[in-house]
C-alpha positions as CSV (number, residue, x, y, z in Angstrom):
1,M,-6.7,24.5,-31.2
2,Q,-4.3,26.0,-28.7
3,Y,-4.6,26.8,-25.0
4,S,-2.7,29.5,-23.2
5,L,-0.7,28.4,-20.1
6,G,-0.9,32.0,-18.8
7,Y,-3.1,35.0,-18.8
8,S,-1.9,36.8,-21.9
9,N,-1.2,35.9,-25.5
10,N,2.4,36.7,-25.0
11,N,2.9,33.7,-22.7
12,I,3.8,30.2,-23.6
13,I,1.2,28.5,-25.8
14,M,0.6,24.7,-25.4
15,S,-0.9,22.7,-28.3
16,A,-3.9,20.7,-27.2
17,K,-2.1,17.6,-28.6
18,L,0.7,18.1,-26.0
19,R,-1.9,17.5,-23.2
20,I,-0.8,13.9,-23.6
21,L,2.3,14.7,-21.6
22,I,0.3,15.4,-18.4
23,P,-0.9,11.7,-17.9
24,L,2.5,10.5,-18.9
25,A,4.1,12.6,-16.3
26,Y,1.5,11.4,-13.8
27,M,2.3,7.8,-14.6
28,L,6.0,8.6,-14.1
29,G,5.1,9.9,-10.6
30,I,3.2,6.6,-9.9
31,F,6.2,4.7,-11.1
32,A,8.5,6.6,-8.8
33,L,6.2,5.9,-5.8
34,S,6.0,2.2,-6.8
35,S,9.8,2.0,-7.0
36,I,10.3,2.8,-3.3
37,P,11.4,-0.3,-1.5
38,D,9.6,-1.4,1.7
39,T,12.1,-3.5,3.5
40,G,11.1,-2.4,7.0
41,K,14.3,-0.4,7.4
42,I,14.2,3.3,6.7
43,E,17.5,4.0,4.8
44,T,16.5,6.8,2.4
45,Q,14.2,9.8,2.4
46,A,12.1,8.0,-0.2
47,E,11.4,5.1,2.2
48,K,10.2,7.6,4.8
49,I,7.3,8.5,2.4
50,L,5.9,5.0,2.8
51,Q,6.1,5.1,6.6
52,W,3.7,8.0,7.2
53,A,0.6,5.8,6.4
54,S,-0.4,2.3,7.4
55,P,-0.5,-0.3,4.7
56,E,-4.3,-0.3,4.8
57,F,-4.4,3.4,4.2
58,Q,-1.8,3.1,1.5
59,N,-4.1,0.6,-0.3
60,F,-7.0,3.0,0.0
61,L,-4.9,5.7,-1.7
62,H,-5.0,3.6,-4.9
63,I,-8.5,4.9,-5.4
64,P,-7.8,8.6,-5.7
65,L,-4.4,8.0,-7.3
66,F,-5.8,6.0,-10.2
67,G,-9.0,8.1,-10.4
68,G,-6.7,11.1,-10.9
69,L,-4.8,9.2,-13.7
70,A,-8.1,8.3,-15.4
71,G,-9.2,12.0,-15.2
72,C,-5.8,13.1,-16.7
73,W,-6.3,10.7,-19.6
74,Y,-9.8,11.9,-20.2
75,W,-8.6,15.5,-20.2
76,A,-5.6,14.7,-22.5
77,L,-7.7,12.9,-25.0
78,N,-10.0,15.9,-25.6
79,S,-8.2,16.9,-28.8
80,W,-7.5,13.3,-29.9
81,L,-11.0,11.7,-29.7
82,G,-14.4,13.1,-30.5
83,S,-17.1,11.5,-28.4
84,V,-17.3,11.5,-24.7
85,N,-17.9,7.7,-24.7
86,S,-14.7,7.0,-26.7
87,K,-12.7,9.3,-24.4
88,I,-14.1,7.5,-21.3
89,V,-13.4,4.0,-22.7
90,T,-9.9,5.0,-23.9
91,A,-9.1,6.7,-20.6
92,F,-10.3,3.7,-18.6
93,S,-8.3,1.3,-20.9
94,F,-5.1,3.2,-20.6
95,T,-5.5,3.5,-16.8
96,I,-6.2,-0.2,-16.3
97,I,-3.3,-1.2,-18.6
98,Y,-1.0,1.0,-16.7
99,S,-2.4,-0.4,-13.4
100,F,-1.4,-3.9,-14.5
101,L,2.1,-2.7,-15.6
102,D,2.5,-0.9,-12.2
103,E,1.6,-4.0,-10.2
104,Y,3.9,-6.1,-12.4
105,H,6.7,-3.6,-11.8
106,Q,6.2,-3.9,-8.0
107,L,7.1,-7.6,-8.2
108,S,10.7,-6.5,-8.8
109,V,10.9,-3.9,-6.0
110,P,12.3,-5.2,-2.6
111,G,9.5,-5.5,0.0
112,R,6.8,-4.6,-2.5
113,F,4.4,-6.9,-4.3
114,G,1.7,-6.8,-6.9
115,S,-1.8,-7.7,-5.8
116,F,-5.3,-8.2,-7.2
117,T,-6.6,-6.1,-4.4
118,D,-4.6,-3.1,-5.7
119,L,-5.8,-3.8,-9.2
120,G,-9.4,-3.7,-8.0
121,L,-8.9,-0.5,-6.1
122,N,-7.2,1.1,-9.1
123,A,-10.2,0.1,-11.2
124,I,-12.6,1.5,-8.6
125,G,-10.8,4.8,-8.7
126,A,-10.9,5.0,-12.5
127,I,-14.6,4.0,-12.6
128,L,-15.5,6.6,-10.0
129,M,-13.7,9.4,-11.7
130,L,-15.0,8.5,-15.2
131,S,-18.5,8.1,-13.8
132,M,-18.4,11.6,-12.3
133,I,-17.2,12.9,-15.7
134,A,-20.0,11.2,-17.5
135,I,-22.6,12.4,-15.1
136,H,-21.2,16.0,-15.3
137,H,-21.2,15.8,-19.1
138,K,-24.8,14.5,-19.2
139,S,-26.0,17.2,-16.7
140,T,-24.4,20.0,-18.7
141,Q,-25.9,18.6,-21.9
142,N,-29.4,18.5,-20.3
143,N,-29.0,22.1,-19.0
144,S,-28.2,23.4,-22.4
145,I,-31.5,22.1,-23.9
C-alpha cells in the first residue's frame, strides 16, 4: 500500500513501511532538546530555548511531547501490525523504552538530570494519547454497525 505525499499521482510516493521514519525523526528531535545543557548561563541559542518556560512548565510539557511520540508510533505501525491492540501495546512499549533512554541520556548533559517524575509524565502522555486513539477507534467501529 502506498500513500501520496501530495495531491497528484505525479508527486512523490511514500511507502507505508517508510512511516517508521516519522517517529524516529520525532525521537531525534526529543534527543536534541534533551541535549541542551542547563547550567544557568545562557551561552548558546539552544540554551535560550530552555529559558522561556519555568522548570515546572517544562516538566508539564513531557505529557504532550511523549503523547505525540506515542501517536506517531501508532500511526507508523499501521502497515506493520494488524490489530489495534497490538499497535497500541507496541506504540506504548516503544515510547516508554525511549522515555527511559532519554532520561538516562540526560544524566550525561550538564545541568540536566533524569527523574522518575519525568518518566511518569511521559507515561501519562502516552497513555492519554493511546486511550484517545482506542476510544476513537471503538466509536468509529460502533458507528459503522
